[in-house]
C-alpha positions in Angstrom: 0.0 0.0 0.0 1.2 3.5 -0.8 -0.2 5.0 2.4 -2.4 4.0 5.4 -6.0 5.1 5.6 -6.4 8.2 7.8 -9.6 7.1 9.5 -12.2 4.3 9.7 -14.5 5.6 7.0 -11.6 5.9 4.6 -10.4 2.4 5.4 -13.8 0.9 4.9 -14.3 2.9 1.7 -11.0 1.7 0.2 -11.9 -1.9 0.9 -15.4 -1.4 -0.5 -14.0 0.2 -3.7 -11.4 -2.7 -3.8 -8.6 -0.3 -3.9 -7.1 -2.2 -1.0 -8.0 -5.6 0.5 -8.8 -6.4 4.0 -5.9 -8.8 4.0 -3.5 -6.0 3.0 -4.8 -3.7 5.7 -4.7 -6.5 8.3 -1.2 -7.6 7.3 0.0 -4.1 7.7 -1.6 -3.7 11.1 -0.2 -7.1 12.2 3.3 -6.0 11.1 3.0 -2.8 13.0 1.8 -4.7 16.1 4.7 -7.1 16.0 7.2 -4.4 15.3 5.9 -2.3 18.2 6.3 -4.9 21.0 9.4 -3.3 22.5 8.3 0.3 21.7 4.8 0.1 23.0 4.1 -3.3 24.8 0.5 -2.6 23.8 -0.5 -6.2 23.1 -1.0 -9.2 25.4 -1.7 -11.4 22.4 -1.4 -10.8 18.7 -3.8 -13.2 16.9 -2.2 -13.3 13.5 -3.6 -16.5 12.1 -7.2 -15.8 13.2 -7.0 -12.2 12.0 -5.8 -13.2 8.5 -8.5 -15.8 8.3 -11.1 -13.2 9.1 -9.6 -10.8 6.6 -9.7 -13.4 3.8 -13.3 -14.2 4.7 -14.1 -10.5 4.5 -12.6 -10.1 1.1 -14.5 -13.2 -0.1 -17.8 -11.9 1.3 -17.2 -8.6 -0.5 -16.6 -10.4 -3.8 -19.9 -12.3 -3.3 -22.2 -9.5 -2.2 -20.9 -6.0 -2.2 -24.3 -4.6 -1.4 -24.7 -6.2 2.0 -21.6 -5.4 3.9 -21.2 -3.5 7.2 -19.8 0.0 7.7 -16.5 -1.3 8.9 -16.2 -4.3 6.6 -12.7 -5.8 6.7 -11.2 -3.1 8.9 -8.7 -4.4 11.5 -9.1 -3.2 15.1 -7.9 -4.5 18.5 -9.5 -4.3 22.0 -8.8 -4.3 25.7 -8.3 -7.8 27.1 -11.7 -7.9 28.8 -14.3 -8.6 26.1 -15.4 -12.2 25.7 -15.2 -13.8 22.3 -16.2 -17.4 22.1 -13.2 -19.7 21.8 -10.7 -16.9 22.6 -9.0 -16.2 25.9 -10.3 -13.2 28.0 -7.4 -12.7 30.4 -8.3 -9.2 31.9 -4.6 -8.4 32.1 -4.3 -10.8 35.0 -2.7 -14.1 36.1 -5.9 -15.4 37.6 -7.7 -15.4 34.3 -4.7 -15.8 32.0 -6.1 -19.1 30.5 -9.8 -18.3 30.7 -11.5 -19.5 27.5 -14.7 -17.6 26.8 -17.8 -19.7 26.0 -19.8 -16.8 24.6 -19.3 -13.4 22.9 -19.9 -10.0 24.4 -22.6 -7.9 22.8 -20.1 -5.1 21.8 -17.9 -7.6 20.0 -20.9 -9.1 18.3 -21.9 -5.7 17.1 -18.5 -4.8 15.8 -18.3 -8.2 13.9 -21.8 -7.5 12.5 -20.4 -4.1 11.3 -17.6 -6.0 9.5 -14.7 -5.2 11.8 -12.1 -7.8 12.7 -9.6 -8.1 15.6 -5.9 -8.5 15.5 -5.4 -9.2 19.2 -5.9 -8.5 22.9 -4.6 -5.3 24.3 -2.7 -4.7 27.5 -4.5 -3.1 30.4 -4.2 -2.5 34.1 -4.9 -5.8 35.9 -8.6 -6.3 36.2 -9.0 -2.7 35.0 -7.9 -1.4 38.4 -5.3 1.3 38.1 -5.3 4.8 36.5 -1.6 4.7 35.6 -1.6 1.6 33.3 1.0 -0.4 35.3 0.6 -4.2 35.2 2.6 -6.5 37.4 2.1 -9.5 35.1 2.5 -8.1 31.5 4.5 -4.9 32.2 3.1 -1.5 31.5 2.1 -0.3 28.0 4.4 2.5 26.9 3.2 6.0 26.0 3.8 6.4 22.2 4.6 10.1 22.6 7.1 9.7 25.4 7.8 6.3 26.9 9.0 7.8 30.1 5.4 9.0 30.8 2.5 6.8 31.7 -0.2 5.8 29.2 -2.9 6.3 31.8 -5.2 3.4 32.8 -6.8 1.2 32.8 -7.2 1.1 29.0 -3.5 1.5 28.6 -2.9 -0.9 25.7 -5.9 0.6 23.8 -4.5 4.1 24.0 -1.0 2.9 23.1 -2.2 0.9 20.1 -4.3 3.8 18.8 -1.9 6.6 19.7 1.0 4.6 18.3 -0.7 4.1 14.9 -1.2 0.3 15.2 -5.0 0.4 14.8 -7.4 3.3 14.1 -9.7 2.5 17.0 -10.0 0.2 20.0 -12.5 -0.5 22.7 -11.7 0.5 26.3 -13.7 0.7 29.5 -14.3 3.5 32.0 -15.2 3.2 35.7 -13.5 6.2 37.1 -11.5 7.6 34.1 -10.1 4.5 32.4 -10.9 5.7 28.9 -10.5 9.4 29.5 -7.1 9.3 31.3 -5.4 7.1 28.6 -6.8 9.2 25.9 -5.5 12.3 27.5 -2.1 10.9 28.2 -1.6 9.5 24.7 -3.1 12.4 22.7 -6.2 10.7 21.3 -10.0 10.9 21.5 -12.0 8.9 24.1 -15.7 8.7 24.8 -17.3 7.6 28.1 -20.9 7.2 27.3 -23.9 7.7 29.5 -24.3 5.0 32.1 -26.6 2.4 30.5 -26.0 3.5 26.9 -23.9 0.4 26.0 -24.5 -3.2 27.0 -21.9 -4.8 29.3 -23.0 -8.4 28.6 -19.8 -10.5 28.2 -17.6 -7.8 29.6 -15.4 -8.2 32.7 -17.1 -6.5 35.6 -15.4 -4.2 38.1 -18.1 -1.8 39.4 -21.5 -2.7 38.1 -23.0 0.7 38.8 -20.2 2.7 37.1 -18.6 0.5 34.4 -18.9 1.8 30.9 -17.8 0.5 27.5 -16.5 3.1 25.1 -14.1 3.8 22.2 -10.7 5.3 21.9 -9.8 6.6 18.4 -7.6 9.1 16.6 -10.5 11.3 15.5 -13.8 12.4 17.0 -15.8 11.0 14.1 -14.1 7.6 14.4 -14.8 7.4 18.1 -18.4 8.4 17.6 -18.9 5.9 14.8 -17.8 3.1 17.1 -20.1 4.4 19.8 -23.1 4.4 17.4 -22.3 0.8 16.4 -22.1 -0.6 19.9 -24.8 1.3 21.6 -28.3 0.0 22.5 -30.1 -2.6 24.6 -29.6 -6.3 23.9 -31.9 -8.1 26.2 -29.0 -9.5 28.3 -27.8 -6.5 30.3 -30.8 -5.3 32.2 -29.1 -2.0 33.1 -28.8 -1.1 29.5 -31.5 1.5 28.6 -34.0 1.0 25.7 -33.6 4.4 24.1 -33.0 5.7 20.6 -29.4 5.4 19.3 -27.0 8.3 19.5 -28.1 11.1 17.2 -26.0 12.2 14.2 -23.4 14.9 14.9 -24.6 18.5 14.4 -22.9 21.1 12.3 -24.7 24.2 13.7 -23.6 24.8 17.3 -24.8 28.4 17.5 -27.6 27.6 19.9 -25.3 25.9 22.5 -24.4 27.4 25.8 -21.0 26.3 27.1 -19.9 26.3 30.8 -16.3 26.3 31.8 -16.2 24.4 35.1 -14.4 26.4 37.8 -14.1 26.0 41.5 -12.8 22.6 42.3 -11.8 22.1 38.6 -9.7 25.3 38.6 -7.6 24.7 41.7 -4.0 23.5 41.6 -3.8 23.4 37.8 -0.4 23.4 36.1 -0.1 26.7 34.2 -0.1 24.9 30.8 -3.4 23.1 31.7 -5.0 26.4 32.8 -3.8 28.0 29.6 -5.2 25.2 27.5 -8.6 25.6 29.1 -8.6 29.4 28.5 -7.4 28.8 24.9 -10.3 26.3 24.3 -12.8 28.8 25.6 -11.4 31.5 23.4 -11.7 29.3 20.3 -15.4 28.7 20.9 -16.4 32.3 21.3 -18.4 33.2 18.3 -19.1 29.6 17.5 -21.7 29.1 20.3 -24.5 31.1 21.8 -22.7 31.7 25.1 -19.6 30.6 27.0 -18.6 31.4 30.5 -17.6 30.1 33.9 -19.9 27.8 35.9 -19.6 26.0 39.2 -21.0 22.8 40.5 -21.9 21.3 43.9 -19.4 19.6 46.2 -17.2 17.8 43.7 -14.6 16.3 46.1 -17.5 14.6 48.0 -18.8 13.2 44.7 -15.4 11.9 43.8 -15.0 10.2 47.1 -18.4 8.6 46.9 -17.5 7.4 43.4 -14.4 5.7 44.9 -16.4 4.2 47.8 -18.9 2.6 45.4 -16.3 1.4 42.9 -14.1 -0.2 45.5 -17.0 -1.8 47.4 -18.3 -3.3 44.2 -14.9 -4.4 43.1 -14.4 -6.1 46.5 -17.6 -8.1 45.9 -16.5 -9.2 42.4 -13.1 -10.4 43.7 -14.2 -11.7 47.1 -13.8 -15.4 46.3 -10.4 -15.0 44.5 -9.1 -12.8 47.3 -9.8 -15.7 49.7 -8.6 -18.5 47.4 -5.5 -17.1 45.6 -4.6 -13.6 46.8 -0.9 -14.2 45.8 -2.0 -14.3 42.2 -2.8 -10.6 42.2 -0.2 -7.9 41.6 0.8 -6.2 44.9 -0.9 -2.9 44.3 -4.2 -4.5 43.2 -4.1 -6.9 46.1 -3.6 -4.0 48.5 -6.5 -2.0 47.0 -8.8 -5.0 47.1 -7.9 -5.8 50.7 -8.9 -2.2 51.6 -12.2 -2.6 49.6 -13.3 -5.5 51.8 -13.2 -3.2 54.8 -15.8 -0.7 53.4 -18.9 -0.9 55.7 -22.1 -2.0 53.9 -24.1 1.0 55.3 -21.6 3.4 53.8 -21.8 1.7 50.4 -25.6 1.6 50.4 -25.9 5.2 51.5 -23.6 6.3 48.7 -25.9 4.6 46.2 -29.0 6.1 47.8 -27.8 9.6 47.5 -26.5 9.3 43.9 -29.8 10.3 42.2 -30.1 13.3 44.5 -26.5 14.4 43.7 -27.1 14.0 40.0 -30.3 16.1 40.2 -28.4 18.8 42.1 -25.5 18.8 39.6 -27.9 19.1 36.6 -29.7 21.9 38.4 -26.6 23.9 39.2 -23.8 23.2 36.7 -26.2 22.8 33.8 -28.5 25.6 34.8 -27.2 28.0 32.2 -25.2 25.5 30.1 -25.8 22.7 27.6 -22.3 21.4 27.8 -19.5 21.7 30.3 -15.7 21.8 29.8 -13.1 20.8 32.4 -9.6 19.5 32.4 -9.0 15.8 32.5 -6.0 16.0 34.8 -4.5 19.0 36.7 -1.1 18.3 35.3 0.8 16.8 32.3 1.0 13.0 32.0 3.2 11.9 35.0 6.5 10.2 34.7 6.2 6.4 35.1 8.9 6.2 37.7 6.9 8.6 39.9 4.0 6.1 40.3 6.0 2.9 40.0 7.1 3.0 43.6 4.7 0.8 45.5 2.3 2.1 48.2 4.1 5.4 48.8 2.6 8.8 49.8 3.9 10.3 46.5 2.3 7.7 44.4 -1.0 7.9 46.3 -1.1 11.7 45.9 -0.5 11.5 42.2 -3.1 8.7 41.6 -5.7 10.6 43.7 -5.1 13.8 41.8 -5.2 12.0 38.4 -8.7 10.7 39.0 -10.1 13.7 40.9 -11.6 15.3 37.8 -12.9 12.1 36.1 -14.5 10.2 39.0 -17.4 12.6 39.6 -18.8 12.1 36.1 -18.6 8.3 36.5 -20.5 8.5 39.8 -23.1 10.7 38.1 -23.3 8.5 35.0 -22.8 11.5 32.6 -21.4 11.2 29.1 -18.0 12.7 28.4 -15.8 13.2 25.3 -12.1 13.7 25.9 -10.1 15.6 23.3 -6.4 16.8 23.1 -6.4 20.5 22.6 -2.8 21.6 23.1 0.7 20.4 23.7 3.4 21.4 26.2 6.8 22.6 25.1 8.0 19.0 25.4 5.2 17.8 23.1 3.0 16.2 25.8 -0.7 16.4 25.2 -3.1 18.5 27.2 -6.8 17.4 27.0 -10.2 18.6 28.0 -13.4 16.8 29.0 -16.6 17.9 27.4 -19.5 16.8 29.6 -23.1 16.5 28.5 -26.4 15.8 30.1 -27.5 12.1 30.1 -27.9 10.6 26.5 -26.5 13.7 24.8 -23.2 12.2 23.6 -24.1 13.8 20.2 -23.7 17.3 21.6 -20.4 16.7 23.3 -19.0 15.0 20.3 -20.3 17.7 18.0 -18.5 20.3 20.0 -15.3 18.2 20.2 -15.4 17.8 16.4 -15.7 21.6 16.0 -12.7 22.1 18.2 -10.8 19.4 16.2 -11.6 21.4 13.0 -10.7 24.8 14.4 -7.4 23.5 15.9 -6.7 21.6 12.6 -5.8 18.8 14.9 -3.3 16.3 13.6 -2.9 13.2 15.7 0.1 13.3 18.1 3.1 11.6 16.5 4.8 8.7 18.2 8.3 9.6 19.5 10.1 7.5 16.9 8.3 9.3 14.0 9.9 12.2 12.1 9.3 15.1 14.4 6.4 15.6 16.8 3.1 16.9 15.5 2.9 20.7 15.3 -0.8 20.5 16.3 -2.4 21.0 18.7 -0.7 24.4 19.5 2.3 24.3 21.8 1.8 26.1 25.1 4.7 27.4 27.1 
């Protein structure tokens, strides 16, 4: 091939027009995956034989009936190691489930297969999706494609590394407290955490049943939103998945939107470059939207702490039997966190669940009173150095990890949809990202605004560190 497709629609269109075959695209992706092992450590398993078989079948199906193929026909992807596919291992980045052979297929994987996509392998992740830094005691950490000394973010670390490193155009991740948004922010790509209940979790490894979300990571807003549209919707298996219309098409006219820049808690302790990126983003949108200005919300630290209580209590229940039977098979950091989760009193957990609806109502009535969308930083600082959080249970590590998730956890607890987008770069080329938060079920508004920012910034995907020069876009902030 003379060049790689720039996005999912282009890849599918080239296959459909028979300008390139699925086998050619898949072989190229597999070659990149194998070559990237030392540079990215993004894959737990590369499924070369199975992927090439699926690609040959896709090409044969196109030859038989070009009129009835899906929107991603023959396009190679890869996904976090937590989605069941019948006959394949779902290891969840762990030792405990390293040999677990799935007997069924998750709804989201069914839907991507129905759309014509194929998978080239299982992507690295924080063990059992517990850990915002992306470290993994069993498989090693996935490496940030922009700067390998920096963390990828977690827990969807391999997904962000594979997409940001140019191995695949998109990947599925999961988000319980920031596990899509943090890796997207650290690796300079787009991530979407949908509304709680938008996407079925049938056949997906559980962590916190009341906060787990499945969502995409991709190099462009349109690609991420396309994946969301394909996987969304009730399936009759996951009873928490809402029966509602699918995500609406993206809008071009944003002139009626009111944008709130979250202040207060979200403006405290920011690195200067992060504060500058938020101000620059607000400036770009003036004249594009009806109104933009500062807004504040209710007690966000309390919401973040409640999110952590609920997530850890539910994780403790998921892992209760394994923690009794084989605690030594967990990595030390995960074992420590799960041990602490078992000490959360039941009344505290139940009370946190009871007041969640009230806190959501309060948040919608205050922060969204004069706004249709909210903008906030993803993290208060640039992606941390890996060695700063690879030091066991230290006060320094705990402070960094707590600060990393402080801005993401509240929206997991409240179940709100969020699009994460890189909007600027530091002088060292590190990405700075924003969260665009919408009311329940309005992923379309958040993604529409993200796409407009992408267009105005003329965003080029961040370039991996071994490419020729780092991308000049987003704009560099001192």
